[in-house]
N, C-alpha and C positions, 0 to 999 in steps of 0.2 A: 762239697765234701759229703760223701754218703755216710750212712749210719755206721757201717762197719769201720770206716776209717776214723770217724769221730770217737768210737769206742776204744780203738787201739790207742789213739792219741791221749785220751783221758786216762786209761790204765797205765800207759807209759809214764804220764806225768805223775801219777800217784807213786809209782815205783821210784821214779827219779827223785821226787821230794823225799821219800823215805831213805833212799840211798844217800842223798845229800846230808841228811841229818845223822844217819847211823852207819852207813857203809861206804864201800869203795875207798877204804882207808887201810893203812897197815895195822897189824895187830898191836904194834907199839903204841899207836894212837888210841887204842881201846883197852889199855892195861887196867884201867879203873873198872871196866866191866867184867874182866876175867871170863869172857865168853869162849868156851871151848879151848882154852889155852892149856896145852899139855905141859907147858913150862911152869905153870902155877902149882902150888902145893895141893890145891883142890882140883879134882878131876873135872868138875863142872862148875858153871857159874853159881855163885851163892844164891840159893833159893830155899824156900821152906822145904822141909823133908817130904811133904806130900807131893810137891811138884817133881822132885827128883825121883821118887818112887813111881810116878806115873809115866816116866819117859817111855817105857816099853809099850804103853797103851796108845801112844800117839803114832799115827801113820802119816806119811807123806801122801797127799791126795793122788788118787789113781789118775793115770793119763794114757792117752793113745795119740802119739805125736809122730811126725816124720823126721827121720834123720836127714843128713845133708845130701844123701843120695836118693831121697824120696821114698825110702822104706819105712813102713809103719813100725814103731817101737812102742810097746805098752809097758805098764808097770808089772806085767807078768814076768818081765826080764829078771826081776829080783829073785824069783823062785829058783833060778838056775845057779845061784851062788849063796854061800853062807853069809856073805857081807857085800854090800855095794856102797861105794862112796858116790854120792850125787852132788855135783858142784853146780850151783846156780850162779851164772856169770853174765857179764856184758862185755862186748868187744871194746868199749870205750873206757873200761875200768882197768887201770894199771895193776892194782893188786890182784885182779882176776887173772891176768895173764901170768903173774908169778905163781899163783896157785895152780893154774892149768899146767904149767911146765912141771911143777912138782908132781902133780897127779899123773902125768905121762910117765914119769919115772916109777911111781908107785904101781901103776897099771902093769908095766912091763916086768916089774919084779914079783908081783903077787897074782898075776892073772892065772897062773897054774896052781895057785894055793887057795882057790875058792873065794878070791876077792876080785870084784869087778869095779870099774869106774864108769860113770855116766855123767856127761855134761848136759845141762839144760840152759840154753841161751834165752835170756829175757830181753834181748835187743828189740827195739821197735823196727821191725823189718820194713815198715813203710818208709823209714828214714835210711836205715843202714842197708836194707836189702838182704835177701838170703845169700847173695853172692858175696856181700861184705863179711857175713859171718863165716861162710865157707872159706873165704880167702885167709882169714885169721887162723882158722883151724889148720889149713894147709901150711901157712907160714910157720906155725909152731910145731908142725909135724905131729899133731896129736893122733895117737893110734887108737884111743878109746872112742866109743860111740858118743856123738853129740846130737841133740835134737833141739828144735826151736819151739818155745812155748807159744801156743796160739792164744787168742784173746780169752777163750774160755778158761784155759789153764792159768793165765795171768790172774784172773779173778780169784781162783782157788789159792794161788800162791801168796796173795796179799797178806793173808793171816799167818803165814809161815816165814816169810822172808822180810827182814827189816833192812837189809843192805846186801851188797854184793862185794866180794864173793861170800856165799854161804854154802858150807859143805854139810850135808846130812850123811851120817853113817847109819845104814839101814840093814835090817835082817831080811829073811826070805819073804816075809809078808809086807815089806815096806815099812816096818815099824822102826822107830828110832832106837838105836842101841846106846847112844850118848846124846848129850846136849848138842845142838847145832854148833858148828865152828864158824865164827864170823870173822872175816878179815884175813890178812896174810902177814906172816913174819918175814917174807922174802922166800924165794924158791928153796934155798938150801935148808932153812929152818922149817919150812913147811914139810919138806920130805921127812925130816926127823920127827916132826910132830905126828904126821900120819902113820909113820912106822910105829911110834909109841902107842898110838891109839889102837892100831890093828893088833899089835902084840898083846896089849892089855885085854882086849876083847877075846882074843883066841886063847888066852890063859884060863878064862872062866869056863 
């Protein structure tokens, strides 16, 4: 096993352990955390006021990754839209699939309203293979762009993603507009949640 493969395996293991503890679960299982739930009376997870105020100062790490057609996609894509929803997902995660289906609806409804959707797969391509990721995207008929995180970007994401799916709602500079949304309520509820989030942000 060469060094690159070992690194990917180690990084994937770290993410998998994190996901096993925190993610790849329905939002119902995480109600005690109140993370990103628009059904809760509080718009963000309970944090001290300083952390809430600092949300706009936090940026998703820059990237330059390939989409499933081999085209380069960088974080510069955020500048083309007022808002971008970035979903961090895995093909083996059921709640991820529910969120992806919801975001496909959101993308088609809001793509002409300055809202974009981008998926970032954190699958271990040494195991799943790029074709496995591509097959899922084709099966779900996802119309928004999806890229696959390489080992360098996986390292950067470890500090930002505690489980999948995690959705980041970002501004033009890649800055967080709200707390990250972790987990899924199911496709129909996710659609409602994302619509509420978009409408609340667009009102400001």
